[in-house]
Structures are given as structure tokens and as C-alpha cells.
VOPAGU-2260 file (C-alpha; in pm, 1 decimal, decimal comma):
REM VOPAGU-2260
SITE   aa  ch    i         X         Y         Z
SITE  MET   A    0    9360,4   11296,5    6885,7
SITE  ARG   A    1    9238,9   11484,6    7196,4
SITE  ALA   A    2    9176,3   11233,3    7460,0
SITE  GLU   A    3    9511,1   11096,6    7334,8
SITE  ARG   A    4    9726,5   11379,9    7392,4
SITE  ARG   A    5    9446,9   11487,0    7723,8
SITE  GLY   A    6    9618,9   11086,8    7858,7
SITE  ASN   A    7    9977,1   11135,6    7731,5
SITE  LEU   A    8   10256,3   11106,4    7939,5
SITE  GLY   A    9   10572,9   11077,1    7814,0
SITE  ASP   A   10   10649,1   10775,2    7651,7
SITE  SER   A   11   10790,1   10520,5    7843,4
SITE  ARG   A   12   11045,8   10347,0    7509,0
SITE  SER   A   13   11183,9   10723,7    7553,7
SITE  GLU   A   14   11488,3   10515,3    7744,8
SITE  GLY   A   15   11499,4   10809,3    7962,9
SITE  ARG   A   16   11773,8   10815,8    8250,8
SITE  THR   A   17   11679,5   10863,5    8606,2
SITE  THR   A   18   11621,2   11261,1    8758,7
SITE  PHE   A   19   11733,3   11428,3    8949,1
SITE  LEU   A   20   11450,0   11413,8    9134,9
SITE  GLU   A   21   11399,0   11043,5    9142,8
SITE  LEU   A   22   11806,4   11061,9    9326,0
SITE  PHE   A   23   11631,7   11295,8    9615,4
SITE  LEU   A   24   11349,2   11076,8    9685,8
SITE  ASP   A   25   11626,3   10825,0    9736,2
SITE  LEU   A   26   11771,4   11012,3    9980,8
SITE  VAL   A   27   11454,4   10973,8   10151,2
SITE  TYR   A   28   11514,8   10603,6   10140,7
SITE  VAL   A   29   11888,8   10645,7   10319,8
SITE  PHE   A   30   11691,8   10783,8   10562,9
SITE  ALA   A   31   11406,6   10430,6   10567,9
SITE  LEU   A   32   11699,9   10204,8   10595,5
SITE  THR   A   33   11847,6   10390,5   10811,5
SITE  ARG   A   34   11532,1   10325,5   11057,8
SITE  LEU   A   35   11469,3    9963,1   10905,6
SITE  SER   A   36   11844,1    9890,7   10980,1
SITE  GLN   A   37   11761,6   10048,3   11355,1
SITE  ARG   A   38   11477,2    9830,5   11411,9
SITE  LEU   A   39   11600,7    9498,1   11310,6
SITE  THR   A   40   11932,6    9534,1   11516,2
SITE  ASP   A   41   11696,1    9590,7   11849,1
SITE  ASP   A   42   11533,1    9265,5   11664,5
SITE  PHE   A   43   11828,6    9095,1   11761,0
SITE  THR   A   44   11895,9    9267,2   12159,9
SITE  VAL   A   45   11521,1    9203,0   12232,8
SITE  SER   A   46   11409,1    8912,0   12467,6
SITE  GLN   A   47   11406,4    8510,0   12247,7
SITE  ARG   A   48   11111,8    8463,9   12313,3
SITE  THR   A   49   10968,3    8790,9   12103,1
SITE  MET   A   50   11237,6    8823,2   11914,5
SITE  LEU   A   51   11030,3    8624,8   11596,5
SITE  SER   A   52   10744,7    8838,4   11623,7
SITE  GLU   A   53   10939,2    9172,6   11607,4
SITE  LEU   A   54   11176,8    9012,6   11370,8
SITE  GLY   A   55   10782,9    8973,0   11148,3
SITE  GLN   A   56   10706,4    9334,0   11267,1
SITE  THR   A   57   10985,4    9445,7   11100,8
SITE  ALA   A   58   10964,0    9245,6   10787,1
SITE  LEU   A   59   10617,6    9381,5   10730,8
SITE  VAL   A   60   10679,5    9747,8   10748,7
SITE  LEU   A   61   11042,7    9664,6   10498,2
SITE  LEU   A   62   10814,2    9529,7   10268,2
SITE  ALA   A   63   10530,3    9814,7   10300,7
SITE  LEU   A   64   10852,3   10071,6   10206,3
SITE  TRP   A   65   10967,2    9825,6    9914,4
SITE  GLN   A   66   10592,9    9807,1    9768,9
SITE  VAL   A   67   10595,5   10240,1    9739,7
SITE  TRP   A   68   10922,3   10223,8    9618,9
SITE  LEU   A   69   10886,0   10009,3    9383,0
SITE  LEU   A   70   10540,2   10128,1    9166,6
SITE  HIS   A   71   10665,2   10400,0    9187,0
SITE  ALA   A   72   10984,4   10302,3    9021,2
SITE  TRP   A   73   10751,6   10147,8    8784,1
SITE  ALA   A   74   10565,6   10432,5    8684,3
SITE  THR   A   75   10822,4   10681,5    8654,1
SITE  SER   A   76   11014,1   10358,9    8386,5
SITE  ARG   A   77   10664,0   10345,1    8253,5
SITE  PHE   A   78   10620,6   10693,6    8159,9
SITE  ASP   A   79   10762,0   11007,3    8131,8
SITE  PRO   A   80   10936,7   11191,6    8490,5
SITE  ARG   A   81   11059,0   11469,4    8397,7
SITE  ARG   A   82   10656,4   11593,0    8333,2
SITE  ILE   A   83   10530,6   11768,9    8626,6
SITE  GLU   A   84   10231,0   11551,4    8654,6
SITE  ILE   A   85   10540,6   11267,0    8726,8
SITE  GLN   A   86   10717,3   11524,1    8924,9
SITE  LEU   A   87   10428,9   11614,4    9168,4
SITE  LEU   A   88   10385,7   11228,4    9240,1
SITE  THR   A   89   10735,9   11164,1    9262,4
SITE  VAL   A   90   10730,1   11460,4    9544,6
SITE  ALA   A   91   10410,5   11268,7    9713,2
SITE  THR   A   92   10585,3   11010,6    9757,5
SITE  MET   A   93   10910,7   11109,7    9884,3
SITE  PHE   A   94   10700,8   11255,9   10126,4
SITE  ALA   A   95   10462,8   10998,1   10242,4
SITE  ALA   A   96   10769,2   10780,5   10251,5
SITE  MET   A   97   10933,0   11043,2   10494,4
SITE  VAL   A   98   10671,3   10998,6   10718,9
SITE  MET   A   99   10623,5   10656,6   10706,7
SITE  SER   A  100   10963,1   10607,7   10804,9
SITE  VAL   A  101   10934,3   10840,8   11109,4
SITE  SER   A  102   10685,6   10634,3   11203,1
SITE  LEU   A  103   10828,1   10291,7   11126,1
SITE  PRO   A  104   10964,0   10210,0   11503,3
SITE  GLN   A  105   10611,7   10268,8   11686,2
SITE  ALA   A  106   10447,7   10150,2   11365,1
SITE  PHE   A  107   10287,2    9854,3   11625,9
SITE  GLY   A  108   10266,3   10062,5   11871,9
SITE  ASP   A  109   10138,0   10424,8   11930,5
SITE  ARG   A  110   10189,7   10524,4   11532,4
SITE  GLY   A  111   10063,9   10245,1   11376,9
SITE  GLU   A  112    9746,6   10427,6   11231,1
SITE  ILE   A  113    9969,3   10686,4   11122,3
SITE  PHE   A  114   10244,3   10435,6   10899,7
SITE  ALA   A  115    9928,1   10270,7   10795,7
SITE  VAL   A  116    9743,5   10596,9   10679,8
SITE  THR   A  117   10011,1   10698,7   10486,3
SITE  PHE   A  118   10085,3   10415,0   10287,3
SITE  VAL   A  119    9743,1   10339,5   10195,1
SITE  ALA   A  120    9738,7   10775,6   10070,2
SITE  VAL   A  121    9989,6   10717,4    9906,9
SITE  GLN   A  122    9955,3   10377,0    9762,4
SITE  ILE   A  123    9627,3   10477,5    9564,2
SITE  GLY   A  124    9686,5   10830,9    9504,0
SITE  ARG   A  125    9937,0   10707,8    9292,2
SITE  ALA   A  126    9709,1   10483,4    9136,8
SITE  GLY   A  127    9430,7   10691,6    9095,2
SITE  PHE   A  128    9599,2   10997,3    9027,1
SITE  LEU   A  129    9772,8   10833,0    8740,2
SITE  ALA   A  130    9464,0   10656,7    8610,4
SITE  LEU   A  131    9303,7   11024,3    8605,1
SITE  MET   A  132    9534,1   11157,8    8406,5
SITE  LEU   A  133    9523,4   10878,1    8150,5
SITE  ARG   A  134    9134,4   10928,6    8113,3
SITE  GLY   A  135    9087,5   10813,4    7717,6
SITE  HIS   A  136    9413,5   10628,9    7681,0
SITE  HIS   A  137    9536,3   10348,7    7588,7
SITE  ARG   A  138    9701,9   10255,9    7910,0
SITE  GLN   A  139    9436,9   10380,2    8140,2
SITE  PRO   A  140    9304,4   10004,1    8232,6
SITE  SER   A  141    9647,2    9839,5    8355,1
SITE  THR   A  142    9648,4   10135,6    8660,0
SITE  LEU   A  143    9271,9   10017,7    8745,9
SITE  ARG   A  144    9395,4    9732,3    8779,2
SITE  ILE   A  145    9603,8    9837,9    9021,3
SITE  LEU   A  146    9404,7   10054,2    9163,4
SITE  PHE   A  147    9164,3    9778,9    9220,5
SITE  TRP   A  148    9386,9    9537,5    9406,5
SITE  VAL   A  149    9586,0    9857,4    9648,7
SITE  ALA   A  150    9237,2    9912,6    9735,5
SITE  LEU   A  151    9181,1    9548,6    9861,3
SITE  SER   A  152    9505,4    9591,4   10030,7
SITE  SER   A  153    9424,5    9918,7   10201,0
SITE  ALA   A  154    9123,2    9778,4   10317,3
SITE  ALA   A  155    9330,5    9493,2   10538,8
SITE  TRP   A  156    9569,9    9762,3   10642,7
SITE  ILE   A  157    9353,1   10035,3   10820,0
SITE  ALA   A  158    9200,2    9688,2   10939,1
SITE  GLY   A  159    9499,9    9650,1   11082,9
SITE  ALA   A  160    9565,2    9996,0   11187,1
SITE  LEU   A  161    9216,3   10007,0   11383,4
SITE  THR   A  162    9337,1    9713,7   11575,0
SITE  GLY   A  163    9665,2    9644,3   11774,7
SITE  GLY   A  164    9917,0    9324,8   11852,2
SITE  LEU   A  165    9853,9    9027,3   11728,7
SITE  ALA   A  166    9515,7    9109,5   11485,5
SITE  ARG   A  167    9775,4    9391,0   11355,1
SITE  GLY   A  168    9981,9    9179,3   11191,9
SITE  MET   A  169    9775,9    8946,7   11090,4
SITE  CYS   A  170    9604,3    9221,6   10924,7
SITE  TRP   A  171    9906,2    9372,8   10782,7
SITE  THR   A  172   10023,3    9060,3   10683,0
SITE  ALA   A  173    9704,9    8959,8   10474,7
SITE  GLY   A  174    9761,0    9376,7   10329,9
SITE  VAL   A  175   10077,3    9306,6   10166,3
SITE  VAL   A  176   10012,2    8910,4   10008,6
SITE  LEU   A  177    9732,7    9072,6    9918,5
SITE  GLU   A  178    9963,5    9295,8    9671,1
SITE  PHE   A  179   10190,0    9043,2    9617,2
SITE  VAL   A  180    9921,5    8768,2    9492,8
SITE  GLY   A  181    9786,7    9078,9    9291,6
SITE  ALA   A  182   10099,0    9117,6    9097,6
SITE  ALA   A  183   10181,7    8742,9    9064,6
SITE  LEU   A  184    9811,7    8726,0    8930,7
SITE  ARG   A  185    9875,0    9004,2    8716,0
SITE  TRP   A  186    9615,5    9197,8    8886,1
SITE  PRO   A  187    9284,9    9057,8    8783,6
SITE  THR   A  188    8994,2    9311,6    8748,3
SITE  PRO   A  189    8631,6    9291,4    8689,6
SITE  GLY   A  190    8572,6    9402,2    8391,3
SITE  LEU   A  191    8906,1    9469,1    8276,9
SITE  GLY   A  192    9049,6    9125,7    8343,2
SITE  ARG   A  193    9486,2    9099,1    8333,2
SITE  SER   A  194    9772,7    9289,2    8264,8
SITE  ASP   A  195    9901,2    9172,2    7948,6
SITE  ALA   A  196   10285,8    9265,5    7814,5
SITE  ARG   A  197   10204,4    9439,7    7517,7
SITE  SER   A  198    9963,9    9657,9    7694,5
SITE  TRP   A  199   10269,2    9701,7    7985,3
SITE  GLY   A  200   10564,0    9955,7    7838,9
SITE  ILE   A  201   10802,8   10016,8    8046,9
SITE  GLY   A  202   11160,0   10192,0    7994,2
SITE  SER   A  203   11442,4    9965,8    8046,8
SITE  THR   A  204   11735,5   10152,9    8081,8
SITE  HIS   A  205   11528,8   10406,8    8403,1
SITE  LEU   A  206   11375,9   10065,6    8562,1
SITE  ALA   A  207   11739,4    9868,6    8565,3
SITE  GLU   A  208   11921,8   10180,0    8728,3
SITE  ARG   A  209   11633,0   10211,7    8985,8
SITE  TYR   A  210   11706,4    9842,8    9032,4
SITE  GLN   A  211   12098,0    9896,9    9069,8
SITE  GLN   A  212   12071,4   10270,4    9245,8
SITE  ILE   A  213   11868,3   10144,0    9562,9
SITE  LEU   A  214   12139,7    9826,1    9611,3
SITE  LEU   A  215   12401,5   10103,1    9598,6
SITE  ILE   A  216   12156,0   10267,9    9854,9
SITE  ALA   A  217   12179,5    9911,6   10055,0
SITE  VAL   A  218   12553,5    9944,8   10030,6
SITE  GLY   A  219   12545,0   10283,1   10151,5
SITE  GLU   A  220   12350,6   10239,2   10427,0
SITE  ALA   A  221   12587,2    9917,7   10596,7
SITE  ILE   A  222   12871,1   10169,5   10607,1
SITE  LEU   A  223   12670,4   10364,5   10748,0
SITE  LEU   A  224   12563,6   10148,2   11010,8
SITE  ILE   A  225   12943,6    9988,4   11079,4
SITE  GLY   A  226   13061,2   10424,5   11103,8
SITE  PHE   A  227   12809,3   10499,5   11285,3
SITE  VAL   A  228   12852,6   10172,6   11573,2
SITE  LEU   A  229   13243,5   10208,5   11595,7
SITE  SER   A  230   13250,5   10589,0   11586,3
SITE  ASN   A  231   13010,2   10516,9   11964,9
SITE  VAL   A  232   13263,3   10292,2   12082,7
SITE  GLY   A  233   13594,5   10346,3   11976,5
SITE  PHE   A  234   13876,3   10193,5   11765,8
SITE  ALA   A  235   13954,7    9946,8   12019,2
SITE  ILE   A  236   14161,9    9610,3   11778,2
SITE  GLU   A  237   13842,3    9390,0   11815,8
SITE  ARG   A  238   13669,7    9607,7   11738,6
SITE  THR   A  239   13865,9    9815,8   11471,2
SITE  THR   A  240   13931,6    9432,8   11324,5
SITE  THR   A  241   13509,8    9330,0   11304,6
SITE  PHE   A  242   13472,0    9702,0   11126,7
SITE  VAL   A  243   13749,6    9642,4   10823,8
SITE  ALA   A  244   13537,8    9318,8   10801,8
SITE  ALA   A  245   13219,3    9479,7   10711,7
SITE  PHE   A  246   13394,4    9723,0   10499,2
SITE  VAL   A  247   13605,6    9470,3   10317,7
SITE  ILE   A  248   13257,1    9270,2   10278,8
SITE  THR   A  249   13010,2    9523,1   10170,0
SITE  VAL   A  250   13275,1    9652,4    9919,3
SITE  LEU   A  251   13293,4    9288,3    9802,2
SITE  PHE   A  252   12865,7    9290,8    9767,4
SITE  TRP   A  253   12922,2    9587,5    9548,1
SITE  ARG   A  254   13166,2    9413,7    9364,0
SITE  ILE   A  255   12998,3    9130,3    9318,5
SITE  TYR   A  256   12670,0    9333,7    9180,8
SITE  PHE   A  257   12802,2    9606,8    9005,7
SITE  TYR   A  258   13100,9    9418,8    8789,7
SITE  GLN   A  259   12937,2    9398,7    8483,2
SITE  ALA   A  260   12584,2    9494,4    8544,7
SITE  GLY   A  261   12482,5    9781,4    8358,0
SITE  ARG   A  262   12402,2    9731,0    8064,6
SITE  PRO   A  263   12282,8    9368,1    8128,3
SITE  LEU   A  264   12028,4    9389,7    8278,6
SITE  ALA   A  265   11868,8    9684,7    8094,1
SITE  ASP   A  266   11896,7    9531,2    7759,2
SITE  ALA   A  267   11749,0    9178,6    7886,1
SITE  LEU   A  268   11431,0    9479,1    8010,9
SITE  ALA   A  269   11427,2    9522,3    7693,6
SITE  ARG   A  270   11448,8    9238,5    7510,4
SITE  ALA   A  271   11184,4    8987,4    7735,0
SITE  PRO   A  272   10928,8    8884,5    7556,7
SITE  ASP   A  273   10715,7    8951,1    7934,5
SITE  PRO   A  274   10821,1    9287,9    8088,4
SITE  LEU   A  275   10612,6    9343,8    8275,5
SITE  ARG   A  276   10705,4    8924,4    8473,7
SITE  PHE   A  277   11051,9    8983,7    8422,2
SITE  SER   A  278   10993,5    9374,2    8592,1
SITE  ARG   A  279   10829,1    9175,2    8878,1
SITE  ALA   A  280   11145,6    8849,6    8898,7
SITE  ALA   A  281   11388,9    9188,4    8925,9
SITE  GLY   A  282   11244,7    9375,0    9175,7
SITE  TYR   A  283   11242,1    9016,1    9391,0
SITE  THR   A  284   11573,5    9006,1    9308,4
SITE  HIS   A  285   11713,7    9305,5    9414,2
SITE  LEU   A  286   11497,0    9302,8    9734,1
SITE  ILE   A  287   11636,9    8998,6    9873,1
SITE  MET   A  288   11996,6    9100,3    9761,0
SITE  VAL   A  289   11933,3    9484,3    9937,0
SITE  CYS   A  290   11765,2    9229,2   10262,2
SITE  GLY   A  291   12090,9    9058,5   10293,5
SITE  ILE   A  292   12322,4    9353,4   10246,1
SITE  LEU   A  293   12160,0    9516,4   10526,4
SITE  THR   A  294   12100,0    9190,6   10760,5
SITE  THR   A  295   12488,0    9122,7   10745,8
SITE  ALA   A  296   12594,6    9513,2   10795,4
SITE  VAL   A  297   12324,5    9453,7   11115,9
SITE  GLY   A  298   12504,0    9128,0   11242,3
SITE  TYR   A  299   12867,0    9306,9   11229,5
SITE  GLY   A  300   12702,7    9623,0   11420,5
SITE  LEU   A  301   12662,2    9429,8   11673,5
SITE  VAL   A  302   12946,9    9220,5   11691,1
SITE  ILE   A  303   13147,8    9574,7   11663,1
SITE  ALA   A  304   12903,6    9673,7   11943,0
SITE  HIS   A  305   12957,4    9357,6   12174,6
SITE  PRO   A  306   13293,1    9194,9   12068,1
SITE  PHE   A  307   13222,8    8980,8   12378,0
SITE  GLN   A  308   12936,8    8882,9   12347,0
SITE  PRO   A  309   12859,6    8456,7   12425,8
SITE  ARG   A  310   12800,5    8317,6   12224,5
SITE  ASP   A  311   12373,1    8368,6   12044,8
SITE  PHE   A  312   12307,9    8134,7   11768,1
SITE  SER   A  313   12028,5    8432,6   11630,3
SITE  TRP   A  314   12329,1    8674,2   11622,8
SITE  LEU   A  315   12544,0    8398,2   11449,6
SITE  GLY   A  316   12209,5    8340,5   11221,3
SITE  ILE   A  317   12228,5    8713,5   11118,0
SITE  ILE   A  318   12619,7    8675,8   11048,8
SITE  LEU   A  319   12572,4    8373,0   10751,7
SITE  GLY   A  320   12231,6    8443,2   10662,4
SITE  GLY   A  321   12296,5    8822,1   10545,2
SITE  PRO   A  322   12576,2    8707,8   10299,6
SITE  VAL   A  323   12379,2    8371,7   10190,1
SITE  LEU   A  324   12079,3    8562,4   10091,1
SITE  PHE   A  325   12270,8    8766,2    9931,0
SITE  LEU   A  326   12398,9    8549,3    9654,6
SITE  LEU   A  327   12085,5    8354,3    9638,1
SITE  GLY   A  328   11907,9    8704,6    9495,3
SITE  ARG   A  329   12213,0    8694,0    9267,9
SITE  ILE   A  330   12159,2    8363,3    9159,4
SITE  TRP   A  331   11810,1    8466,5    9085,9
SITE  HIS   A  332   11910,4    8785,9    8899,1
SITE  GLU   A  333   12135,4    8570,8    8692,3
SITE  ARG   A  334   11954,9    8304,9    8579,0
SITE  GLU   A  335   11707,6    8628,1    8521,9
SITE  VAL   A  336   11927,8    8817,4    8313,4
SITE  TYR   A  337   12200,2    8573,8    8199,6
SITE  ALA   A  338   11954,3    8235,0    8160,8
SITE  ARG   A  339   12300,1    8073,6    8339,4
SITE  ILE   A  340   12464,2    8096,4    8725,5
SITE  ALA   A  341   12838,7    8155,5    8802,8
SITE  ARG   A  342   12969,9    7902,3    8969,8
SITE  SER   A  343   13117,7    8077,5    9275,1
SITE  ARG   A  344   12763,2    8183,7    9353,5
SITE  TRP   A  345   12736,5    7762,7    9485,9
SITE  TYR   A  346   13090,7    7756,7    9608,3
SITE  GLY   A  347   13034,3    8088,6    9805,6
SITE  LEU   A  348   12651,3    7934,3    9929,9
SITE  LEU   A  349   12871,5    7600,2   10048,7
SITE  GLY   A  350   13119,2    7779,8   10198,8
SITE  TYR   A  351   12831,9    7916,2   10414,1
SITE  VAL   A  352   12689,5    7597,8   10459,9
SITE  LEU   A  353   13034,5    7416,9   10559,3
SITE  LEU   A  354   13113,3    7735,2   10787,9
SITE  THR   A  355   12796,5    7695,3   11010,0
SITE  PRO   A  356   12891,3    7354,3   11204,2
SITE  VAL   A  357   13231,8    7565,7   11272,2
SITE  ALA   A  358   13062,4    7885,4   11376,6
SITE  ILE   A  359   12920,4    7753,6   11666,3
SITE  PHE   A  360   13252,1    7655,7   11800,1
SITE  VAL   A  361   13495,4    7955,7   11687,7
SITE  PRO   A  362   13490,5    8305,2   11911,0
SITE  LEU   A  363   13248,5    8502,7   11798,1
SITE  LEU   A  364   13500,3    8749,3   11665,0
SITE  ALA   A  365   13613,6    8491,5   11450,2
SITE  VAL   A  366   13279,0    8447,8   11240,4
SITE  PRO   A  367   13245,3    8860,2   11043,8
SITE  LEU   A  368   13645,5    8685,7   10970,2
SITE  LEU   A  369   13569,0    8387,9   10833,5
SITE  ALA   A  370   13275,6    8474,5   10649,0
SITE  THR   A  371   13397,4    8789,7   10433,0
SITE  ALA   A  372   13711,1    8519,6   10383,2
SITE  VAL   A  373   13382,7    8310,3   10240,3
SITE  LEU   A  374   13246,7    8574,3    9991,4
SITE  ALA   A  375   13570,6    8704,1    9883,7
SITE  GLY   A  376   13674,4    8314,2    9767,4
SITE  VAL   A  377   13379,4    8424,2    9525,7
SITE  VAL   A  378   13520,6    8739,6    9426,9
SITE  VAL   A  379   13855,7    8583,5    9391,6
SITE  VAL   A  380   13695,8    8308,7    9166,5
SITE  ASP   A  381   13555,4    8521,0    8955,1
SITE  ALA   A  382   13832,7    8772,5    8875,0
SITE  VAL   A  383   14048,7    8417,3    8776,3
SITE  ARG   A  384   13728,6    8351,3    8515,9
SITE  ASP   A  385   13752,2    8706,6    8390,1
SITE  ARG   A  386   14103,5    8709,6    8425,7
SITE  GLY   A  387   14192,1    8970,9    8113,7
SITE  HIS   A  388   13797,5    9066,5    8106,6
SITE  LEU   A  389   13761,2    9262,5    8393,9
SITE  LEU   A  390   13507,9    9508,9    8330,3
SITE  ILE   A  391   13340,3    9732,2    8622,7
SITE  GLU   A  392   13029,0    9981,2    8532,8
SITE  PRO   A  393   13077,6   10301,2    8506,1
SITE  ASN   A  394   12953,8   10581,6    8658,6
SITE  PRO   A  395   12608,4   10732,2    8572,1
SITE  PRO   A  396   12645,6   11052,8    8431,7
SITE  LEU   A  397   12533,9   11321,8    8574,6
């Protein structure tokens, strides 16, 4: 009894809701996504010869920030986020995410050491702290397994920080791959084996809320980005038209995701025979949708700022590719949660395929309007299909 009490950090099955401190952490991620979108915008305004490498670097820092958020969301969903130990962990994660976000623009330059050391510290620190707090508890082995794999990936991150250029990118790519592979394999560890569904245990309502909140942050970041761009360039008619299209497609993202998206995700998590696999899949689907929202906002922002830019195929790719990414993430999400996929998603993907050759010949200003129209068609098909049964997830209780 004494050992159990010493290692108890709360019951994840208590179905606790998200705390205000976790929402405070999300505010830090508003800043993080702002820095990421700024970096992504810069990637599409540099020389074509360096664009691919710049995009790869942006993807790596995004995945690092995502891993920090995701593993902490899992921790607060497995244990009671109201306990002082978990609150201290949340504050430490907030600080680490803030430092990583500040150093993000120069992560492959002068601030690479700061970015990597902070990432390693928060990843090892979280797992090590939980393993210490859970000593003597039956959940400690699962935390030790995660600690083993983040230690492996941390070696690659530190090696990258000590180098530069291509070597840094290769090392950090190896670090990201190790973290994702470890999770996919259930963190096999010498002497401990793999995590299984019975030992995982997670609060379904809490984790569902955390996933929904990070997607809402991405929607908010899209609004911030297009708003800042328009405020800097003024309300010329061509800029305002693209701004309206950007605002509408952002609302459409919200509508497609949050339409009946609340309880079904939580219920699916609660019913999942393998909550670890389902939690991991949900993390991937939300990452894809977040990337789709951010890239769309960046593409539209570029057109708002440069409405008469000569046709640039990379710009066309991000304007059309963002909604496609979002729909692909939503398709995967629906397959996991509902075991079926709405036909409107396939119609939308087909619409973007047919729009691609058209976009090559029409003026750049017309492309955002056409891209928004395709996604609007997806929403119209949904509305017609579910006429008389409309349900939007209500606001979360305070």
C-alpha cells in the first residue's frame, strides 16, 4: 500500500477535463506555430535551389515541437493533471517550448545548440521525472521504456547540435525517426519488453480534448497569419478578396473538423481495444491536419502580400496542397473513429486533382478562390447529406 501510494499520480480513468494550466501551455504553442508559419513563409520566398532543404529543416523543428506537445498530452491524460507534480511538469514543458520557439528561426544556425539541448532536456526530463515519481507503481515500466527511446534519439540531437549544415539535418532526422519508430514498435526495451494495451491506460475525454485544442490553435494561427499580412499591406481590393477567401477556408476547416467531432473521438478512445495504437494514430492524423491548415494559411498569405507575383509552381503547390493535406488527415481520422469515410472527402480530393491543371493557366489571384470553392463544396455535400441532423460540438465548459 505504501509503495502504491508513493507512486500514484492519479487515475487516468477519472475522465478529468483539460485544466487551465494546460490551456496556458497551449498559449505558448500559439507563439510556436506563429514562428513556424513565419519560417515556412520565408522558405517560399528564398531561392528555388535552397527551398527543399529549407522546407526539410522547417519540418524537423515542427516535428520536434510536436513531440514535446504530444508526449506531454499523453502524460496529462494518463495521470491527474491537477496534481502538483504534473503541474510542475506542465510549467517546465511550457518553458522549454518557449525557448525552442524563440530559437526556432536559427535552429540550423547559431541557436542550434539551444534548440537541441532544450528539446533533449524536456524529453528526458519528463520521462525521468515520471519514472522517479512512479517508482514502485505498476505504470513505471511504460515510462522507463519511453525514457530509453528518448535517450537514444537525444544522442542524435546532441550530435547534430555539435555539427552543422547537412550533418545537423541528418542527425536530427535520425533523432525524429527514432522517436516515431520507438512509438510505432511500442518502445521495446531490454529487460522490459514492449508496452501493451493493458498497461497503457489513458483518459479518453481528456486526450480527445487535447487533440481538439491543438487543432483549434492551428485554426487560430491561420487567422492571425492572414490578419497580420493584410494589416501590413492594406485593403486593396485584390488583397482583400484573397483575405476573404482565406478567412472562409479557415472557417471551413473548423466546420469540417468540429462537425460532430467532440464525443465521437472520446468515445472511440474509450472503446478502443488497443488505446496505445489508437492514441498514436490520432496523434498522426491531427499532425497532418495541423500541417494542412498552416500550409494553407501560408499560401494564402503569400498571395495577399504579393497578389501580382508571376506564376510560381511552389506557391500553387502550397495553396492547393494545404487543403489536400487537411482532407487526407481527416480521412484517416474518420477511418479510425467511425470506421467509415464520408464520400465528400473523396469528392474534395478529386476536385483538387482536377483544379491542378486549371491553376497553371489562370491568374494567381484566382487560385485561392478556386481552392476555397472546392472545400466549400465538401461542406455543402455534408450539409445536404445530414440535412435535419446538424450538430456542431458545443463550447467546452469553463
